[in-house]
N, C-alpha and C positions, 0 to 999 in steps of 0.2 A: 830576583831571587824567585823560586818557589816555596812555597808553604814548608812548613815543618810540621811535624810529629806521623803517627804512625796512619793518619787516613790516608796521609797524600804518599806518604812510602807504598800503603797498601794500594791505592790506585793504580800507583805506578808500577810498583812491580807487577800487577795482572794485567796489566799491558806490554809491558817488556816479556812476560811468559806467554802471550797467548797470543802478538802481532808481531808480522815482518816492523824490520829495520827503519824504513821508511816512514811506516803508520809511524811506532813510538816515535818520532826524527817529529812529524806532520805536528803531533797530539798534545806536544811538546812545546813548538811554536804558535799553535793556537792559543793557549794559557798564554806569552808573552802577548801576541798580538790583541788578546782579550784586554788583559790588563792596561796593556797601553794605551786603547781605545778608551777606557776607561778615566783615563785619564786626565785623556785628549780633549774629552766630553762631560772632563768635570763631575764625574761619575763617584769616583771612589769613596769622596765622605756622604753620599748616599745609602737611607739606612739598610735601603734593602741589597746592599754590596757586598757582599761576603767570598773573600778571598779563596778561602779552600773551600767552598758549593762551586766557587768557578772552576779553580784547579781539578778537583773532581771532573768536573763536568767534558771540559775541554778537553783532560788528558782521556779520558776514558770515553768523548763521543765517539770512537768508530771499533767499541768494542763484538761490535755485531759484523764486523768482517775477519776476524781471529779464529781462532781454532774452539776454541769456547759456542762460536754462532751455533747452531743444527739448521738454520736456514728455511725453518717453518716462517717467518714473517719477515719483514721487511728491517732492515740493517739496520736501521736509524731502531727501531723499537725492541730490536734482540739486543744492540748494546744496552738499550734504557735500562732493559728489566734485566741484563746481566750485573749494571753500573746499580741499581738500585740494593737488589740481592746482595754487593759488598757493602755500601753505605746500611742497609739493616745492620747486616755485623758487625759494623762497630760501632752500635748503637744511636746513628744519626735518627731523629726526630722524622715524623712520617710527614711531617709539612715539608721539611727539606727534602726529603726525599724525592716526594714528590715536583719538588720544583730544580735538583735535578733531571730526572724522566723528561720532563716538562723537556727542558733547554736539552738534551742528546737526541729525544724523538723529534725536535725539529729543531737541529740544526741544520739540516740542507735546506731547508723552506722559505727560499728565496719569497719574499711580500707577503712572510704572513708571521716569522723567527720574528723579525723588526717590528715587529706590535704587540709582543709579548711583554712580558715579565724582563726586569732586566737580568738577570742572570741567563734569560733565555734570547735578550738581546746577543749580549755579550758574546756570551759564548757563538753562536751563527757570524756575531761578527770578526770573533779570533779566525776558528777555523776555516773562515771563506774570503780570509784576508790574501790581497794578491799585492803585497810589497813593488811599489814604484808605478801601481795602475793608477787607471781614474777612479775616483772615489764613490763607493759602491760597488755593490758585488755581482758579478757575472758566472751563473751557475755553471756548472763543471760543464754540463752537456752540451752550454751554446761556445764554452771555451774551442778555441781554435787547435789544432794538433802538439801545432808548433809551438804553444802557448805553456803546454801541461808538462812539469817538473816532473823526473822520476816517479816521487813520492803520490803525486794528483792521479799519474796512470794506472799507479798499484792500486789505489783505492778506486778508480771506475773501473780496474779490468775484472775487481774481487765482488767488488758491487754487479757488476756485469752477470756472473759467475752464479753469484748467489739466488739472482733474479731470472737465471734460466736453470738455475736444479732448486733450486728454494721457490718460495713461496714470492708470485708477482705481485702481491699487495699484505701491509697490514691484514687481519682477519679482526673483523669487527669489535672496537672496544670491551665489549659485552665481556668478553675473555677475564676481563679486570672486573672488580667490586664494580658494580656502581652505586655514584655519587648519589646523596637525596635528589641535588638539583638536577640531577639528569632523571625529574619524573613524565615528562614524553616519550626519552628512546625507549628503542624498544627490546626489552628483559632481553634474557640467556635461550 
């Protein structure tokens, strides 16, 4: 069962209004697979586990492939920015917005996302779950065409279009305010 409440309703409504049905279905399945992963790995009782934030991150992870995306950044980053705007509009604390932003921005980062905080880890696992497959994640880029589902094909096609017609990679993180811990980073 999905979380109830205005934030969950708003996240799901935004995705339904801006993404194609296969992407909406994939996004909802991602939440259920992420929750199953948390249960299977005994993570539901962890202090960092937050079902509402997990729902927000998994359901909105592909917003960068929808109609609100401008193509100025990687679809993961655009989606994270769009989700952050919705969360801020619902009064979600900045720290939690940052956790969801990270989870969405890194959801396709094989080898990186699973080394990050719990929300990022679970989002990645839920988004990339392959039912009936061997444990672990196989990147979409390595999947054989015969393994692709219709929603997987649509995600790949849309991402390809955005990289051809939009920014091929993310702009430097200088476009966001630098954290104090980033003293050695180049300035804007």
